[in-house]
N, C-alpha and C positions, 0 to 999 in steps of 0.2 A: 426490767429497768425502765424508768420513765425518762426517755431522752429529752423531753421538753423541759424538765425541771432539774435534772441532775447537774451538779456543779462541774465546772471544768476539771477541778482536781479529782473528784470522784470518777468522772468519765475517764480521764487519763489513767487512773489507777486500775480501772476495770479492763483495760485493753490487754489482750493476750495473743499469742501466736503471731501471725503475719498481719501487717496492717497496710492499708492503702490510703494515701492522702494525696489528692489531686490539687495542685495549685492552679487556680483559674483566675481569669480577669474579672468575671462577674458571677459571684456565688449565687445570688437569687436566680439569675437567668439559667445557669447551669442546673441548679436544683429543680427548677420548673421543667426544664427540658427532660431531665432524667425521670421525673414523675410522669410526664406525659408519654414519653416514648416507651419506657421500660416498666412503667407502673411501680416504680420504687416509692418507698416512704421517705419523706424528708422531715427533719426535726431541727429546731433551733436555727432556722434560716435567718441570716443577717447579712449585711454587706461584707462581713469578714469570714463567716464560718457557717457550715451546715453539717449535720450528721445525716447520712443516707443509709437506708437499710434495703437490701435486696435479699428477700427470703430471710434467712437467719444471719446473713453476713452484714457487717457494719463497716462503713468507710467514711472518710471525711473530705470535705471541700474546704480549702482555705484560699482567701484572696491574696493577691500579690503583696499587698501592704502589710499583711501579718508576718511577713518574712523579712521585715526591715532590719532586724538584727541577726538574721540567720545567714551564715556564709553561703548557703545554697542560692540565695537571691541573685548573686552575680552570674549564675549559670542560666537564669531564665532569659530566653531570647526576647528581644523587643518586638519582633515580627513573628506572626504565626507561620507555620504550625509549631507549637511548642511541644506537643505530645508525641511527635513522630517516634516510632519504634516501640510504643506501648500499646498492647492489645488488651482490652478489658473484655473478657469472655463471659457472657451471661447465658449459661447452659439451660436455664429454665424459662427462656423467653422465645415466643414464636417469632421467627425472623420475618415472616410475611406481614404479620400485624405490626411489628415494630417498625418495619420499613415504611409502611403506609403512614404511621404516626410521625415518623422522623421527617418526612418530606414537608409536613406542615409545621414542624417545630424548629426548623432552621438547621437541620443536620444535612450534610452532603452524603448521598448514597454512593459510596465508592464501588461497592459490588452489591447488586440486588441479591435476594435470596437464591442460593445455589446449592444443589445437592453435591456434597464433596465425597471423594473416595474414602475418607477416614470415617464415614458413617454418620456425618452430621449434615443437616441443612442449616446454612448460616448466611448472614449478610455482613458487610462491612459498612458501618455508619461512622462518619467523621463529625465530631462536634466542633464548634467554633474555636476551641482551644487546641484542636489538632489530635485529640485522643481518638483511637479507633475502638469503637464499641461493637462487639461481635455477638449479636443475639443468635443462639443456636438451639437446635432440637435434634434428637436422634432421628434418623430416617426410619 
């Protein structure tokens, strides 16, 4: 699938299983950060929308303004952090390398890379919209 040229209707019709859509204040900035820190691929980046791919998984970013007729808009907080309670776990990303890149990309390092008793080395990185990104690798 060519994410750069696919129509919105065809893209929407192609989605299956579970989907993730993050509502963010600045789509281009968030997309650049995810490309830089987690080496994700980003497509169709605009002020309103972007398609992101992490390995084989696809998710979306939408700007606040795209939700102007969506009832969920009323639940978005005016002040950060808006993503509290959501962990986005990236099991194929080196937490040490991601943490180094995150510090230069505007993310807050909540927890540096740590070996955990559940068999993973992971870090907690918080983006400006308050989402917790957790790069992880097996020990």
